[in-house]
C-alpha positions, -999 to 999 in steps of 0.1 A, spaced: 152 232 459 150 260 484 176 266 511 163 270 546 163 304 563 192 294 586 214 285 556 205 318 538 214 338 569 246 318 574 258 327 539 248 363 544 268 365 577 298 349 561 297 372 531 294 403 553 324 392 573 344 384 542 336 417 526 346 437 556 375 415 565 369 426 600 351 418 632 313 426 632 285 420 657 253 401 652 235 434 658 254 452 631 249 424 605 212 420 614 207 458 610 226 459 577 205 431 561 173 442 579 167 407 594 159 394 629 187 398 654 175 369 675 174 344 646 208 357 634 223 351 669 213 314 666 229 312 632 261 329 645 262 303 673 260 275 648 286 291 626 309 292 656 302 256 665 309 245 629 342 264 629 334 290 603 337 320 627 353 329 660 334 350 685 345 375 711 324 385 741 321 417 760 324 453 749 337 455 714 328 418 710 315 402 678 327 377 653 351 373 624 359 345 600 379 317 615 399 313 584 404 332 551 374 335 528 394 317 502 395 286 524 357 284 531 339 261 506 303 271 499 292 234 495 306 227 530 285 255 545 254 241 527 261 206 539 264 217 575 232 239 576 209 219 554 193 185 563 201 168 531 192 133 543 156 143 542 157 159 508 132 132 499 116 109 524 132 78 508 167 93 514 162 88 551 148 53 548 112 64 551 99 30 544 86 37 509 65 9 495 83 11 461 118 17 475 144 -1 453 120 -4 424 116 32 413 140 57 398 131 86 419 158 81 446 188 78 421 175 107 400 171 131 429 203 118 445 222 125 413 207 160 411 216 167 447 251 155 442 255 177 411 242 207 431 267 201 459 296 194 435 288 227 418 289 246 451 321 229 460 337 248 432 330 281 450 348 296 479 333 323 501 357 348 484 339 340 451 306 352 465 321 386 473 343 392 442 343 430 447 346 435 484 346 473 485 314 475 463 297 448 484 306 465 516 295 499 504 261 485 494 258 466 527 266 497 548 244 521 528 214 535 546 182 518 536 160 539 514 130 554 531 97 548 513 
């Protein structure tokens, strides 16, 4: 299974905000990770809509976590950013000719449930266990080749 780019970026934004325990802008986070500012802006908008971050407009604007990192469940982030109903076509009622008579749907459904259950055991704070070291690495100037 591969997470979509939006989910990857959402987790990166949340980790950056958790590590800094402060307000940051999309521009700052995009530069720190070396990723597209425009794509990250869309992710930030969805993070706000899902209640993970609060945003501030204007000069000095940016975003910060809407609640403590210890209260943000990683599995919840994944569920809100991934389209898990279409993990396999038969999950979405794709009209499979052998639906109900094969073992693929329950096998993959069980694997997906185990994946999400595992991630439900992690909080955002668990992804950044050493906040100072994470922040130092994130803020370091990229090496010039």
